[in-house]
ROSE-4610 file (N, C-alpha, C; in Angstrom, 1 decimal, always signed):
// ROSE-4610
residu = [X/X/X/X/X/X/X/X/X/X/X/X/X/X/X/X/X/X/X/X/X/X/X/X/X/X/X/X/X/X/X/X/X/X/X/X/X/X/X/X/X/X/X/X/X/X/X/X/X/X/X/X/X/X/X/X/X/X/X/X/X/X/X/X/X/X/X/X/X/X/X/X/X/X/X/X/X/X/X/X/X/X/X/X/X/X/X/X/X/X/X/X/X/X/X/X/X/X/X/X/X/X/X/X/X/X/X/X/X/X/X/X/X/X/X/X/X/X/X/X/X/X/X/X/X/X/X/X/X/X/X/X/X/X/X/X/X/X/X/X/X/X/X/X/X/X/X/X/X/X/X/X/X/X/X/X/X/X/X/X/X/X/X/X/X/X/X/X/X/X/X/X/X/X/X/X/X/X/X/X/X/X/X/X/X/X/X/X/X/X/X/X/X/X/X/X/X/X/X/X/X/X/X/X/X/X/X/X/X/X/X/X/X/X/X/X/X/X/X/X/X/X/X/X/X/X/X/X/X/X/X/X/X/X/X/X/X/X/X/X/X/X/X/X/X/X/X/X/X/X/X/X/X/X/X/X/X/X/X/X/X/X/X/X/X/X/X/X/X/X/X/X/X/X/X/X/X/X/X/X/X/X/X/X/X/X/X/X/X/X/X/X/X/X/X/X/X/X/X/X/X/X/X/X/X/X/X/X/X/X/X/X/X/X/X/X/X/X/X/X/X/X/X/X/X/X/X/X/X/X/X/X/X/X/X/X/X/X/X/X/X/X/X/X/X/X/X/X/X/X/X/X/X/X/X/X/X/X/X/X/X/X/X/X/X/X/X/X/X/X/X/X/X/X/X/X/X/X/X/X/X/X/X/X/X/X/X/X/X/X/X/X/X/X/X/X/X/X/X/X/X/X/X/X/X/X/X/X/X/X/X/X/X/X/X/X/X/X/X/X/X/X/X/X/X/X/X/X/X/X/X/X/X/X/X/X/X/X/X/X/X/X/X/X/X/X/X/X/X/X/X/X/X/X/X/X/X/X/X/X/X/X/X/X/X/X/X/X/X/X/X/X/X/X/X/X/X/X/X/X/X/X/X/X/X/X/X/X/X/X/X/X/X/X/X/X/X/X/X/X/X/X/X/X/X/X/X/X/X/X/X/X/X/X/X/X/X/X/X/X/X/X/X/X/X/X/X/X/X/X/X/X/X/X/X/X/X/X/X/X/X/X/X/X/X/X/X/X/X/X/X/X/X/X/X/X/X/X/X/X/X/X/X/X/X/X/X/X/X/X/X/X/X/X/X/X/X/X/X/X/X/X/X/X/X/X/X/X/X/X/X/X/X/X/X/X/X/X/X/X/X/X/X/X/X/X/X/X/X/X/X/X/X/X/X/X/X/X/X/X/X/X/X/X/X/X/X/X/X/X]
num = [1/1/1/2/2/2/3/3/3/4/4/4/5/5/5/6/6/6/7/7/7/8/8/8/9/9/9/10/10/10/11/11/11/12/12/12/13/13/13/14/14/14/15/15/15/16/16/16/17/17/17/18/18/18/19/19/19/20/20/20/21/21/21/22/22/22/23/23/23/24/24/24/25/25/25/26/26/26/27/27/27/28/28/28/29/29/29/30/30/30/31/31/31/32/32/32/33/33/33/34/34/34/35/35/35/36/36/36/37/37/37/38/38/38/39/39/39/40/40/40/41/41/41/42/42/42/43/43/43/44/44/44/45/45/45/46/46/46/47/47/47/48/48/48/49/49/49/50/50/50/51/51/51/52/52/52/53/53/53/54/54/54/55/55/55/56/56/56/57/57/57/58/58/58/59/59/59/60/60/60/61/61/61/62/62/62/63/63/63/64/64/64/65/65/65/66/66/66/67/67/67/68/68/68/69/69/69/70/70/70/71/71/71/72/72/72/73/73/73/74/74/74/75/75/75/76/76/76/77/77/77/78/78/78/79/79/79/80/80/80/81/81/81/82/82/82/83/83/83/84/84/84/85/85/85/86/86/86/87/87/87/88/88/88/89/89/89/90/90/90/91/91/91/92/92/92/93/93/93/94/94/94/95/95/95/96/96/96/97/97/97/98/98/98/99/99/99/100/100/100/101/101/101/102/102/102/103/103/103/104/104/104/105/105/105/106/106/106/107/107/107/108/108/108/109/109/109/110/110/110/111/111/111/112/112/112/113/113/113/114/114/114/115/115/115/116/116/116/117/117/117/118/118/118/119/119/119/120/120/120/121/121/121/122/122/122/123/123/123/124/124/124/125/125/125/126/126/126/127/127/127/128/128/128/129/129/129/130/130/130/131/131/131/132/132/132/133/133/133/134/134/134/135/135/135/136/136/136/137/137/137/138/138/138/139/139/139/140/140/140/141/141/141/142/142/142/143/143/143/144/144/144/145/145/145/146/146/146/147/147/147/148/148/148/149/149/149/150/150/150/151/151/151/152/152/152/153/153/153/154/154/154/155/155/155/156/156/156/157/157/157/158/158/158/159/159/159/160/160/160/161/161/161/162/162/162/163/163/163/164/164/164/165/165/165/166/166/166/167/167/167/168/168/168/169/169/169/170/170/170/171/171/171/172/172/172/173/173/173/174/174/174/175/175/175/176/176/176/177/177/177/178/178/178/179/179/179/180/180/180/181/181/181/182/182/182/183/183/183/184/184/184/185/185/185/186/186/186/187/187/187/188/188/188/189/189/189/190/190/190/191/191/191/192/192/192/193/193/193/194/194/194/195/195/195/196/196/196/197/197/197/198/198/198/199/199/199/200/200/200/201/201/201/202/202/202/203/203/203/204/204/204/205/205/205/206/206/206/207/207/207/208/208/208/209/209/209/210/210/210]
x = [+49.4/+48.5/+49.0/+48.0/+48.7/+49.0/+49.5/+49.6/+48.1/+47.7/+45.7/+45.1/+45.4/+44.2/+44.6/+46.1/+46.3/+45.7/+46.1/+45.5/+43.6/+42.9/+41.8/+41.3/+42.4/+42.2/+42.9/+44.1/+44.0/+43.4/+42.3/+41.8/+40.3/+40.2/+39.3/+40.4/+41.7/+42.1/+41.7/+42.4/+42.1/+40.6/+39.9/+39.1/+38.7/+37.8/+37.6/+36.7/+36.6/+35.5/+34.6/+33.2/+32.8/+33.7/+34.0/+35.0/+33.8/+33.0/+31.9/+32.7/+33.9/+34.2/+33.9/+32.5/+32.1/+30.5/+29.7/+27.8/+27.2/+26.3/+25.6/+26.2/+27.7/+28.8/+27.5/+27.5/+27.2/+28.3/+29.3/+30.1/+29.1/+30.1/+29.3/+30.0/+29.3/+29.6/+31.2/+31.6/+33.0/+34.1/+33.3/+34.5/+34.6/+33.3/+33.4/+33.9/+34.2/+34.7/+36.2/+36.6/+38.0/+37.8/+38.4/+38.9/+39.7/+40.3/+41.7/+40.9/+39.2/+39.4/+40.1/+40.9/+41.8/+41.1/+40.9/+40.7/+42.0/+41.6/+43.3/+43.2/+42.2/+42.0/+42.6/+43.3/+43.8/+45.3/+45.7/+47.3/+47.4/+46.8/+47.5/+46.1/+46.6/+45.3/+44.6/+46.2/+45.8/+44.9/+45.1/+44.0/+42.4/+41.7/+40.1/+39.4/+38.0/+37.4/+37.5/+37.1/+36.9/+38.4/+39.4/+41.0/+40.5/+40.5/+40.5/+39.8/+38.4/+37.7/+37.7/+38.6/+39.1/+40.3/+40.7/+42.1/+41.6/+40.9/+40.6/+40.1/+40.1/+40.2/+38.3/+37.6/+36.2/+35.3/+35.3/+34.2/+32.8/+32.7/+31.4/+30.9/+32.0/+31.7/+30.3/+29.8/+28.4/+29.1/+28.3/+28.7/+28.9/+28.2/+28.7/+30.1/+30.9/+31.6/+33.0/+32.3/+33.6/+34.1/+32.9/+33.1/+33.9/+33.6/+34.2/+36.0/+36.2/+37.4/+38.4/+37.7/+38.3/+38.5/+37.4/+37.7/+39.1/+39.2/+40.1/+41.8/+41.6/+42.4/+42.8/+42.0/+42.9/+43.3/+42.6/+43.3/+44.6/+44.9/+45.8/+46.5/+46.7/+47.5/+48.1/+47.1/+47.3/+48.1/+47.9/+48.8/+50.2/+50.5/+51.7/+52.6/+51.8/+52.3/+53.2/+52.0/+52.3/+53.5/+53.3/+55.3/+56.0/+55.5/+56.9/+57.5/+56.6/+56.9/+57.8/+56.9/+56.9/+57.2/+58.2/+59.1/+59.1/+57.9/+57.7/+56.2/+55.3/+54.0/+52.8/+53.8/+52.6/+53.8/+52.3/+52.9/+52.3/+53.1/+52.9/+51.6/+50.0/+49.1/+49.1/+49.9/+50.0/+50.5/+51.4/+52.3/+50.8/+50.6/+49.4/+48.2/+48.0/+47.0/+47.3/+49.1/+49.3/+49.7/+50.0/+50.0/+49.2/+47.7/+46.8/+46.9/+48.2/+47.8/+49.2/+49.9/+51.2/+51.6/+49.7/+49.8/+49.5/+48.7/+48.0/+48.4/+49.6/+50.5/+50.9/+51.9/+52.2/+51.1/+49.9/+48.8/+48.5/+48.2/+48.1/+48.5/+49.9/+51.5/+50.9/+51.1/+51.2/+49.8/+49.1/+47.7/+48.3/+49.0/+48.9/+50.2/+50.8/+52.2/+51.3/+50.7/+49.6/+49.0/+48.0/+46.9/+47.8/+48.9/+50.4/+50.2/+50.5/+51.1/+50.0/+48.8/+47.6/+47.9/+47.4/+47.2/+48.2/+49.6/+51.1/+51.0/+50.5/+50.5/+49.4/+48.4/+47.4/+46.2/+46.9/+46.0/+45.0/+44.4/+43.2/+42.5/+40.6/+39.7/+39.2/+38.0/+36.9/+37.7/+39.0/+39.6/+39.5/+39.6/+40.0/+40.8/+42.1/+43.0/+42.9/+42.6/+42.4/+43.5/+44.3/+45.8/+46.7/+46.9/+48.2/+49.0/+50.0/+51.6/+52.2/+52.1/+52.6/+52.0/+51.2/+50.3/+50.6/+50.9/+51.9/+52.9/+53.7/+55.1/+54.9/+54.3/+54.2/+54.4/+52.6/+52.2/+54.1/+54.0/+55.7/+57.0/+57.0/+57.8/+57.4/+56.3/+56.0/+56.0/+55.6/+56.1/+57.4/+58.3/+59.9/+60.8/+60.8/+61.0/+63.2/+64.1/+65.4/+64.6/+65.2/+65.3/+66.4/+65.8/+67.0/+68.1/+68.9/+70.1/+69.6/+70.5/+69.9/+69.5/+70.5/+70.4/+69.0/+68.8/+67.7/+66.5/+66.5/+65.5/+65.0/+66.5/+66.1/+65.5/+65.5/+64.5/+63.1/+62.2/+60.8/+59.8/+60.4/+59.6/+60.2/+61.0/+61.6/+60.4/+58.9/+58.1/+57.6/+57.5/+57.5/+58.7/+59.9/+61.2/+61.5/+60.5/+60.9/+59.7/+60.0/+58.9/+58.3/+56.7/+55.8/+56.5/+57.1/+57.2/+58.8/+59.5/+60.9/+60.2/+59.0/+58.8/+58.1/+57.5/+56.9/+58.3/+59.4/+60.3/+60.7/+61.4/+61.3/+60.1/+59.5/+58.0/+57.7/+58.0/+58.1/+58.9/+60.7/+61.4/+60.8/+60.6/+60.1/+59.2/+58.3/+56.9/+57.7/+59.1/+59.2/+60.4/+60.9/+61.4/+60.8/+59.5/+58.4/+58.3/+57.9/+57.7/+58.7/+60.0/+61.1/+61.2/+61.2/+61.1/+62.1/+62.8/+63.5/+63.5/+63.3/+63.2/+64.5/+65.1/+66.7/+65.6/+64.5/+64.3/+63.7/+64.1/+63.5/+63.8/+65.4/+65.4/+64.5/+63.9/+62.8/+61.4/+61.4/+59.8/+59.1/+59.2/+58.8/+58.9/+58.3/+58.6/+59.9/+58.9/+60.6/+61.6/+62.1/+63.4/+63.8/+63.3/+63.6/+63.5/+63.0/+63.5/+64.5/+65.3/+66.4/+66.2/+64.9/+64.3/+64.4/+65.2/+64.9/+66.2/+67.3/+69.1/+69.2/+69.9/+70.7/+70.8/+71.7/+72.0/+71.2/+70.0/+69.1/+68.9/+70.1/+69.7/+71.7/+71.1/+72.7/+72.7/+74.5/+74.7/+74.0/+73.1/+71.8/+70.9/+70.8/+69.4/+68.2/+68.2/+67.4/+67.7/+67.4/+67.4/+67.9/+68.7/+69.6/+69.0]
y = [-24.2/-23.5/-22.0/-21.2/-19.4/-19.4/-18.3/-18.0/-17.3/-16.7/-16.1/-17.6/-18.4/-19.6/-20.2/-19.9/-20.6/-19.5/-18.6/-17.3/-18.0/-17.9/-18.6/-20.2/-21.3/-22.0/-21.9/-20.9/-20.4/-19.5/-19.0/-18.0/-18.7/-19.3/-20.7/-21.2/-21.4/-22.5/-22.3/-20.6/-20.3/-19.3/-19.3/-18.5/-17.6/-16.9/-16.3/-17.3/-17.0/-17.8/-16.6/-16.7/-15.7/-16.2/-14.8/-15.2/-14.6/-14.1/-13.5/-12.2/-11.4/-10.0/-9.2/-9.2/-7.9/-8.1/-7.3/-7.9/-8.1/-9.1/-8.7/-9.4/-9.5/-9.4/-10.8/-10.7/-11.9/-11.9/-12.8/-13.0/-13.3/-13.2/-13.9/-15.4/-15.7/-17.1/-17.3/-16.8/-16.3/-16.4/-15.2/-15.1/-16.3/-16.8/-18.4/-19.6/-19.8/-20.7/-21.1/-22.4/-22.5/-24.6/-24.0/-26.0/-26.5/-25.8/-26.5/-26.8/-26.1/-26.3/-25.2/-23.9/-23.5/-22.2/-21.2/-20.1/-19.0/-17.8/-16.8/-17.2/-16.7/-16.4/-17.7/-18.2/-19.6/-19.8/-18.6/-18.3/-17.6/-16.5/-15.7/-14.6/-14.9/-14.3/-12.7/-11.7/-10.9/-10.6/-11.9/-11.2/-11.5/-10.8/-10.5/-10.0/-10.3/-9.8/-8.2/-7.7/-6.6/-5.6/-6.3/-5.9/-4.9/-5.5/-5.7/-4.5/-4.6/-3.7/-2.5/-2.3/-0.7/-0.6/-1.2/-0.2/-0.3/-1.1/-0.4/+1.2/+1.9/+3.4/+4.0/+3.3/+3.9/+3.7/+4.8/+4.6/+4.5/+3.5/+2.9/+2.4/+1.2/-0.1/-0.1/-0.4/-1.0/-2.5/-3.4/-4.8/-5.3/-5.1/-5.5/-4.9/-3.5/-2.5/-3.9/-4.3/-4.6/-6.5/-6.8/-8.3/-8.1/-6.9/-6.3/-6.3/-5.7/-5.4/-6.5/-7.9/-8.7/-10.0/-9.6/-10.6/-10.0/-8.9/-8.1/-8.3/-8.3/-8.2/-10.1/-11.2/-12.5/-12.3/-11.5/-11.4/-11.0/-9.8/-9.5/-10.4/-11.1/-11.7/-13.0/-13.5/-14.8/-14.7/-13.0/-12.8/-12.5/-11.9/-11.6/-12.7/-13.7/-15.1/-16.0/-15.3/-15.9/-15.2/-13.9/-13.1/-13.6/-14.0/-14.8/-16.0/-16.6/-18.0/-18.2/-17.2/-17.8/-16.6/-17.4/-16.0/-16.1/-17.2/-17.8/-17.2/-17.4/-17.1/-18.5/-19.8/-20.9/-21.8/-22.8/-23.5/-24.8/-25.4/-27.2/-27.4/-27.6/-28.1/-29.3/-30.6/-31.1/-31.2/-30.4/-30.5/-29.3/-29.0/-28.2/-29.1/-30.5/-31.4/-32.2/-32.6/-33.1/-32.5/-31.6/-30.8/-30.2/-30.2/-28.6/-28.3/-29.1/-28.1/-27.4/-27.4/-26.6/-24.8/-24.8/-23.0/-22.5/-23.5/-23.4/-22.2/-22.7/-22.3/-20.6/-20.9/-19.6/-18.2/-18.4/-17.7/-17.3/-18.0/-17.8/-17.0/-17.3/-16.7/-14.5/-14.7/-13.6/-13.2/-13.4/-12.8/-12.2/-12.8/-12.4/-11.4/-11.5/-10.1/-8.8/-9.6/-8.2/-7.5/-8.1/-7.7/-7.1/-7.9/-6.9/-5.5/-5.7/-4.0/-3.4/-3.6/-2.8/-2.4/-3.1/-2.7/-1.4/-2.4/-1.5/-0.2/+0.0/+1.4/+2.1/+1.7/+2.4/+1.7/+2.0/+1.8/+2.6/+4.0/+4.7/+4.5/+4.8/+4.5/+5.3/+6.1/+6.8/+8.1/+8.3/+9.5/+8.5/+7.4/+6.5/+5.6/+6.1/+4.6/+3.4/+2.7/+1.1/+0.4/+0.4/-0.6/+0.2/-0.5/-0.6/-0.8/+0.4/+0.4/-1.0/-1.3/-2.9/-3.9/-3.8/-5.0/-4.4/-3.1/-3.3/-3.7/-3.4/-3.9/-5.4/-5.7/-7.6/-8.2/-7.0/-7.9/-8.0/-6.9/-6.0/-7.7/-7.6/-8.7/-9.8/-10.6/-11.9/-12.0/-11.0/-10.8/-10.5/-9.9/-9.7/-10.2/-10.4/-10.9/-12.6/-12.2/-12.3/-14.1/-14.6/-15.8/-16.6/-17.8/-18.7/-19.3/-20.0/-20.4/-21.5/-21.3/-22.5/-23.9/-23.4/-25.6/-25.4/-24.8/-24.7/-24.5/-24.0/-24.5/-25.5/-26.7/-27.5/-28.5/-27.9/-28.7/-28.6/-29.6/-30.2/-28.6/-28.0/-26.8/-25.5/-25.5/-24.3/-23.5/-23.3/-22.3/-22.0/-22.5/-21.7/-20.8/-20.8/-20.0/-18.5/-19.1/-18.2/-16.7/-15.3/-14.2/-15.0/-14.1/-15.0/-14.5/-13.2/-12.9/-13.8/-13.9/-15.2/-16.4/-16.8/-18.4/-18.3/-16.8/-17.2/-17.0/-16.5/-16.6/-17.9/-18.6/-20.0/-20.9/-20.7/-22.0/-21.2/-20.5/-19.8/-20.4/-20.5/-21.2/-22.8/-23.2/-24.6/-25.0/-23.9/-23.7/-24.2/-23.7/-23.1/-24.2/-24.9/-26.2/-27.0/-27.1/-28.5/-28.6/-26.7/-26.7/-26.5/-26.6/-26.4/-25.0/-23.9/-22.8/-22.1/-21.2/-20.2/-18.8/-18.2/-16.6/-15.7/-15.0/-14.4/-13.1/-12.7/-11.7/-12.2/-13.5/-13.9/-13.2/-12.6/-11.9/-10.5/-10.0/-8.6/-9.2/-10.2/-10.6/-9.6/-9.5/-9.0/-7.4/-6.6/-5.5/-5.4/-6.4/-6.3/-6.9/-7.7/-7.8/-6.7/-5.8/-4.3/-3.7/-3.5/-2.4/-3.1/-3.7/-4.4/-4.9/-5.3/-6.5/-7.6/-8.0/-9.3/-9.7/-11.0/-10.8/-11.5/-10.8/-11.4/-13.0/-13.5/-14.9/-16.2/-15.4/-16.4/-17.1/-16.3/-16.9/-17.5/-18.3/-19.1/-18.1/-18.6/-17.3/-17.2/-18.5/-18.0/-17.9/-17.5/-16.5/-17.5/-18.7/-20.1/-20.3/-21.3/-21.2/-22.2/-22.3/-23.8/-25.0]
z = [+46.2/+45.7/+46.5/+45.4/+46.1/+47.6/+47.4/+48.6/+49.3/+48.5/+49.0/+49.2/+48.5/+49.0/+50.4/+50.8/+52.1/+52.8/+52.6/+53.6/+53.7/+52.7/+52.7/+53.8/+53.9/+54.0/+56.2/+56.3/+57.6/+57.9/+57.7/+58.7/+58.9/+59.1/+60.0/+61.2/+60.9/+62.3/+63.2/+63.9/+64.9/+65.2/+65.8/+66.5/+67.7/+67.7/+69.1/+69.7/+70.9/+71.7/+72.3/+73.2/+73.8/+75.2/+75.8/+77.5/+77.8/+77.6/+78.7/+79.2/+78.6/+79.0/+78.8/+78.1/+76.7/+77.2/+78.0/+78.2/+77.2/+77.6/+75.9/+74.3/+74.3/+72.7/+72.1/+70.8/+70.2/+68.9/+69.1/+68.0/+66.6/+65.7/+64.8/+64.7/+63.6/+62.9/+62.8/+61.9/+61.2/+62.3/+63.2/+64.3/+65.0/+65.5/+65.9/+65.6/+64.6/+63.4/+64.1/+64.1/+64.7/+64.0/+63.2/+62.5/+63.6/+64.2/+65.0/+66.7/+66.8/+68.4/+69.0/+69.3/+69.2/+69.5/+70.7/+70.2/+70.7/+70.6/+70.6/+72.0/+72.9/+74.5/+74.8/+74.5/+75.6/+75.3/+74.4/+74.2/+75.4/+76.4/+77.0/+77.8/+78.8/+79.6/+79.4/+78.5/+78.2/+77.2/+76.4/+74.8/+75.1/+75.8/+76.0/+75.1/+74.6/+73.9/+74.5/+75.9/+76.6/+76.5/+76.7/+76.3/+74.9/+74.0/+72.4/+72.6/+73.1/+72.3/+73.0/+74.2/+75.1/+74.7/+73.6/+73.0/+71.6/+70.9/+69.2/+69.2/+68.8/+68.5/+67.9/+68.1/+67.5/+68.8/+69.4/+71.3/+70.8/+72.2/+72.1/+70.0/+69.8/+69.0/+69.0/+67.6/+67.4/+67.5/+67.6/+67.7/+66.6/+65.6/+64.0/+64.0/+63.8/+63.6/+64.9/+65.7/+67.0/+66.2/+66.1/+65.0/+63.8/+62.9/+61.7/+61.8/+63.4/+63.8/+64.1/+65.1/+65.1/+64.1/+62.9/+61.8/+61.0/+61.1/+60.4/+61.1/+62.6/+63.1/+63.0/+62.7/+62.1/+61.1/+60.1/+58.6/+58.8/+59.5/+59.5/+60.2/+61.1/+61.6/+61.0/+59.7/+59.3/+57.8/+57.2/+56.0/+57.1/+57.9/+58.5/+58.7/+59.5/+59.5/+58.0/+56.9/+55.9/+55.2/+55.3/+54.6/+55.6/+57.0/+57.8/+56.8/+56.5/+56.7/+55.0/+53.9/+52.8/+52.0/+51.2/+49.8/+49.0/+48.4/+47.1/+47.4/+45.8/+45.9/+45.8/+45.8/+45.6/+46.4/+47.3/+48.3/+48.0/+48.5/+47.8/+49.4/+48.2/+49.0/+49.5/+48.7/+49.6/+51.0/+51.0/+52.7/+53.0/+52.9/+53.7/+54.2/+53.4/+53.9/+54.5/+54.4/+55.4/+56.7/+56.8/+57.8/+58.5/+58.1/+58.7/+59.6/+60.9/+62.2/+62.6/+61.5/+61.1/+61.7/+61.2/+61.2/+62.4/+63.5/+64.6/+65.7/+66.0/+67.0/+66.8/+66.0/+64.9/+64.9/+65.0/+64.8/+65.6/+66.8/+68.1/+68.1/+68.4/+68.8/+68.8/+66.9/+66.6/+67.0/+66.8/+67.7/+68.8/+70.1/+71.6/+71.1/+70.3/+69.8/+69.5/+68.1/+68.1/+68.7/+69.9/+70.5/+71.4/+72.0/+73.4/+72.6/+71.4/+71.3/+71.0/+70.7/+70.7/+72.4/+73.0/+74.5/+75.0/+74.9/+75.4/+74.5/+73.2/+73.0/+72.7/+73.4/+73.6/+74.9/+76.0/+77.0/+77.9/+76.7/+77.0/+76.2/+77.3/+75.9/+77.0/+76.0/+77.0/+77.8/+77.5/+78.8/+80.3/+80.3/+81.2/+81.3/+82.6/+82.2/+82.5/+81.5/+81.4/+82.0/+81.9/+82.3/+83.0/+84.8/+85.1/+84.5/+85.0/+84.6/+85.0/+85.8/+86.3/+85.4/+84.5/+84.2/+82.8/+82.4/+81.0/+81.0/+81.9/+82.1/+82.4/+82.6/+82.7/+81.5/+80.8/+79.3/+78.2/+78.6/+77.8/+78.1/+79.0/+79.8/+79.1/+79.1/+78.7/+77.3/+76.1/+75.1/+74.3/+75.0/+74.9/+75.9/+76.9/+77.5/+76.5/+77.1/+76.5/+76.4/+75.1/+74.9/+75.8/+75.8/+76.8/+76.0/+76.8/+75.5/+74.6/+73.9/+72.4/+73.4/+74.5/+74.9/+75.9/+76.4/+76.9/+76.0/+75.2/+73.5/+73.7/+73.3/+73.0/+73.9/+75.2/+76.1/+75.8/+76.9/+76.5/+76.4/+78.0/+78.1/+77.9/+76.5/+76.0/+76.6/+75.9/+75.4/+76.9/+78.1/+79.5/+79.7/+79.1/+79.7/+78.4/+77.3/+75.5/+76.3/+75.4/+76.1/+74.4/+74.3/+73.4/+71.7/+71.6/+70.6/+69.6/+70.9/+70.7/+70.1/+71.0/+70.5/+69.4/+69.0/+67.4/+66.2/+67.2/+65.3/+65.8/+66.8/+66.6/+66.3/+66.3/+66.3/+64.6/+63.5/+62.3/+61.7/+62.3/+61.7/+61.7/+62.5/+62.7/+61.2/+61.0/+60.1/+58.7/+58.8/+57.2/+57.2/+57.9/+57.9/+57.5/+58.0/+57.5/+55.9/+55.4/+54.4/+53.3/+54.0/+52.6/+52.4/+53.4/+53.1/+53.8/+53.2/+54.2/+53.7/+54.5/+54.7/+55.8/+54.6/+55.5/+56.4/+56.5/+56.8/+58.3/+59.2/+60.2/+61.0/+61.2/+62.4/+63.1/+61.6/+61.7/+61.6/+62.1/+61.9/+63.0/+64.1/+65.6/+65.2/+66.3/+66.3/+67.9/+68.7/+70.0/+69.5/+68.0/+67.4/+66.8/+66.0/+64.8/+66.2/+67.2/+68.1/+68.9/+69.2/+69.7/+71.0/+71.2/+72.7/+72.7/+71.3/+72.0/+71.2/+71.8/+71.6/+70.2/+69.4/+68.5/+68.5/+69.5/+69.9/+69.6/+69.6/+69.7/+68.4/+67.1/+65.8/+65.8/+64.5/+64.0/+62.6/+62.0/+61.2/+59.8/+59.4/+58.3/+59.1/+60.1/+60.2/+60.6/+61.0/+61.2/+62.2/+63.2/+64.6/+64.6/+65.7/+66.2/+66.5]
């Protein structure tokens, strides 16, 4: 199938849940849909509807427009995941059928990176300070902290010691192996890596994980 067809399948794998952080908000059925049973808010405590609403650019955004914004975020994340995973225009649909959960984790992790950067670069809304420096600093650490060494990565609890962006790169490499893909630009898949916030030592010479 084409990459566009894959996107149409993955767009409903992970959904938004009504986390009751925005009073009176009704999420659209498309935003609530989660074929995997997973929700973006479960991946990190900073990923709440209130935090997203307070950082998006429209002051006093309507319910309809906010639902559209959440849908756009989800599509942006899925497209980025696919761009980071595949360098070909077609995917073996039998593999996608055999491994329907393969992308659930990377989609969730990418959303944490996207929303985290939204918060860190736009911590003000309606001229009111929304996030403390301590909160933003901790969020930055959670997302971009150094990766452990390769021996720690092999351990069962590696995900608890990795920053989110580092773990995202690790999971992307895992999906690539499963689908027989290799993308040489894996080192620049996150803003943190391109800014030098993540160590190059986490990759071996062929740009894949040890």
